[in-house]
C-alpha positions as CSV (number, residue, x, y, z in Angstrom):
1,M,287.3,-93.7,-9.4
2,R,284.3,-92.5,-11.5
3,T,286.5,-91.8,-14.5
4,I,287.4,-95.5,-14.8
5,L,283.8,-96.6,-14.6
6,Q,282.8,-94.0,-17.2
7,A,285.6,-95.3,-19.4
8,V,284.4,-98.9,-19.2
9,A,280.9,-97.7,-20.1
10,Q,282.1,-95.6,-23.1
11,L,284.6,-98.0,-24.6
12,P,283.8,-98.9,-28.3
13,F,284.8,-102.5,-27.4
14,P,285.8,-104.3,-24.2
15,L,289.3,-104.1,-22.9
16,G,291.3,-105.7,-20.0
17,R,293.0,-103.9,-17.2
18,T,296.2,-103.1,-19.1
19,G,294.5,-102.0,-22.3
20,L,292.1,-99.7,-20.4
21,A,295.0,-98.2,-18.4
22,R,296.9,-97.5,-21.6
23,A,293.8,-95.8,-23.1
24,L,293.3,-93.6,-20.0
25,K,297.0,-92.8,-20.0
26,G,296.8,-91.7,-23.6
27,S,299.5,-94.1,-24.6
28,S,300.5,-94.6,-28.2
29,T,300.2,-98.4,-27.6
30,S,296.5,-98.0,-26.5
31,P,294.2,-100.5,-28.3
32,V,291.7,-97.6,-28.8
33,Q,292.6,-94.1,-29.9
34,A,291.2,-90.7,-29.1
35,G,288.8,-90.6,-32.1
36,R,286.8,-93.5,-30.8
37,F,287.2,-92.9,-27.0
38,P,286.2,-89.6,-25.4
39,L,288.2,-90.3,-22.2
40,F,291.4,-91.1,-24.1
41,G,294.2,-89.6,-21.9
42,A,291.9,-88.6,-19.1
43,L,294.3,-90.0,-16.5
44,A,297.5,-88.9,-18.3
45,D,298.9,-87.6,-15.0
46,R,298.9,-91.0,-13.4
47,T,301.2,-93.9,-14.1
48,Q,299.8,-96.8,-16.0
49,K,300.7,-99.1,-13.1
50,S,298.7,-97.0,-10.5
51,T,295.7,-96.9,-12.9
52,V,295.8,-100.7,-13.1
53,E,295.9,-100.9,-9.3
54,L,292.8,-98.6,-9.2
55,I,291.0,-100.9,-11.7
56,A,291.8,-103.9,-9.5
57,Q,290.4,-102.1,-6.5
58,L,287.2,-101.4,-8.4
59,E,287.0,-105.1,-9.2
60,D,287.6,-105.9,-5.5
61,T,284.7,-103.6,-4.5
62,G,282.3,-105.3,-7.0
63,L,281.9,-102.2,-9.3
64,L,283.8,-103.9,-12.1
65,A,284.0,-107.6,-13.1
66,Y,285.9,-109.5,-15.7
67,Y,284.9,-112.2,-18.1
68,E,286.8,-114.3,-20.6
69,R,286.5,-114.1,-24.3
70,E,288.8,-116.2,-26.6
71,G,291.3,-116.4,-23.8
72,Y,291.3,-112.7,-22.9
73,R,290.1,-111.3,-19.6
74,L,287.9,-108.3,-20.3
75,L,286.2,-105.8,-18.0
76,R,282.5,-104.9,-17.7
77,L,280.4,-102.8,-15.3
78,T,278.5,-104.7,-12.7
79,D,274.9,-103.8,-11.8
80,Q,276.3,-102.1,-8.7
81,G,278.8,-100.2,-10.9
82,R,276.1,-99.0,-13.3
83,S,273.9,-97.9,-10.4
84,L,276.7,-96.0,-8.7
85,L,277.8,-94.4,-12.0
86,K,274.2,-93.0,-12.5
87,S,274.1,-91.7,-8.9
88,Q,276.1,-88.8,-7.4
89,S,277.7,-91.0,-4.7
90,E,281.4,-90.8,-4.1
91,I,283.5,-93.8,-4.9
92,M,285.7,-94.4,-1.9
93,L,288.9,-96.3,-2.6
94,I,292.2,-96.7,-0.7
95,K,294.6,-95.0,-3.0
96,P,298.4,-95.2,-2.7
97,S,300.2,-92.0,-2.1
98,P,302.0,-90.6,-5.2
99,A,305.4,-91.5,-3.7
100,A,304.2,-95.1,-3.1
101,Q,302.3,-95.7,-6.4
102,D,305.2,-97.5,-8.1
103,R,306.7,-99.0,-4.9
104,P,306.6,-102.8,-5.0
105,P,304.4,-104.4,-2.4
106,Q,306.2,-105.2,0.8
107,A,305.9,-108.5,2.7
108,P,304.5,-108.5,6.2
109,P,307.3,-107.6,8.6
110,S,307.0,-110.9,10.5
111,I,308.0,-112.8,7.3
112,P,311.8,-113.0,6.8
113,K,313.1,-112.6,3.3
114,P,316.1,-114.6,2.2
115,A,319.2,-113.0,0.7
116,S,318.6,-111.2,-2.6
117,Q,321.1,-113.0,-4.8
118,T,319.8,-115.3,-7.5
119,P,320.2,-119.0,-6.4
120,S,323.0,-120.8,-8.1
121,E,321.2,-124.2,-7.8
122,Y,317.5,-124.6,-8.5
123,D,315.2,-127.2,-10.0
124,Q,315.5,-126.5,-13.8
125,D,312.5,-128.6,-14.7
126,L,310.3,-126.7,-12.1
127,F,311.7,-123.4,-13.3
128,E,310.6,-124.2,-16.9
129,R,307.1,-125.3,-15.7
130,L,306.8,-122.1,-13.8
131,R,307.8,-120.1,-16.9
132,A,305.2,-121.9,-19.0
133,W,302.5,-121.1,-16.4
134,R,303.7,-117.5,-16.3
135,L,303.5,-117.2,-20.1
136,G,299.9,-118.4,-20.1
137,V,298.9,-115.9,-17.4
138,A,300.7,-113.1,-19.3
139,R,299.1,-113.9,-22.6
140,Q,295.7,-114.1,-21.0
141,N,296.0,-110.6,-19.7
142,G,297.9,-109.1,-22.5
143,W,301.0,-108.5,-20.3
144,A,304.7,-109.0,-20.7
145,P,305.7,-112.1,-18.7
146,Y,307.8,-110.2,-16.2
147,V,304.7,-108.4,-15.0
148,V,303.6,-111.7,-13.4
149,F,307.0,-112.7,-12.0
150,H,310.6,-111.9,-12.9
151,D,312.8,-114.9,-13.8
152,K,314.8,-114.2,-10.6
153,A,311.7,-114.8,-8.5
154,L,310.8,-118.0,-10.4
155,K,314.4,-119.3,-9.8
156,E,314.0,-118.6,-6.1
157,I,310.8,-120.5,-6.1
158,A,312.4,-123.4,-8.0
159,A,315.3,-123.4,-5.5
160,Q,313.2,-123.4,-2.3
161,R,310.1,-125.4,-3.6
162,P,307.7,-123.9,-1.0
163,A,304.8,-126.2,-0.1
164,T,302.6,-123.7,1.7
165,L,301.5,-120.1,1.1
166,E,303.4,-119.1,4.2
167,A,306.6,-120.6,2.8
168,L,305.9,-119.0,-0.6
169,A,305.5,-115.6,1.0
170,A,309.0,-115.8,2.3
171,V,310.5,-116.1,-1.2
172,K,312.2,-113.0,-2.5
173,G,310.0,-111.3,-5.1
174,V,306.7,-112.7,-3.9
175,G,304.8,-109.8,-2.3
176,P,301.4,-109.9,-0.6
177,H,299.5,-108.9,-3.8
178,K,301.2,-111.6,-5.9
179,L,300.8,-114.1,-3.1
180,E,297.0,-113.5,-3.1
181,Q,296.7,-113.4,-6.8
182,Y,299.0,-116.3,-7.9
183,G,299.9,-118.2,-4.7
184,P,297.6,-121.2,-5.1
185,A,298.4,-121.6,-8.8
186,V,302.1,-121.5,-8.1
187,L,301.8,-124.2,-5.4
188,E,299.9,-126.3,-7.9
189,V,302.7,-126.0,-10.4
190,I,305.3,-126.9,-7.7
191,A,303.2,-130.0,-6.7
192,G,303.3,-131.1,-10.3
193,R,299.7,-130.7,-11.1
194,Q,298.8,-129.3,-14.5
195,V,297.1,-126.0,-14.2
196,G,295.8,-123.4,-16.6
197,P,296.8,-119.7,-16.6
198,A,294.0,-118.8,-14.2
199,G,295.1,-121.5,-11.7
200,K,292.4,-124.0,-12.6
201,K,293.2,-127.6,-13.0
202,E,293.0,-128.8,-16.6
203,E,291.3,-132.0,-17.2
């Protein structure tokens, strides 16, 4: 969406996905307010979550990229994004329908999901290590921890201890998007390897 690219270009200082979405929503919790940002509230009719998804799609298409500064993931325009912004070309994205914008991602139909109840027995040590990893990811992105995974999902993972991405995909609470974004890092935590928030091994 052109508005998002324009927003990144006009920000008085760089923001991450969530901060940008809050600014475009016109949220009172936005890191930048209307006086410093002409597009403040420009996407007030969208949910914050759907705007974050659009930002992620712009990253996937190479129009936006992120970089790290002091532990924060911030957005910038790529050369391709700047060129497209200057042109009159349409930005084609696959947008969720309004009714589906806030619907959680569904697992492929061929992958069975276990019962929805929280497991009564799970590896407490693994659960705590998963929570520590989740906290690092959340802090890096400026999110609440539950945005990464709910405790219930982490307990399911700690109970089942999946060793492959296919097994992890079958865990309740792990949809395709989270599997792609966090799957390898979660498997590293399960295997007992120390990883950073972005899923990179720490020396």
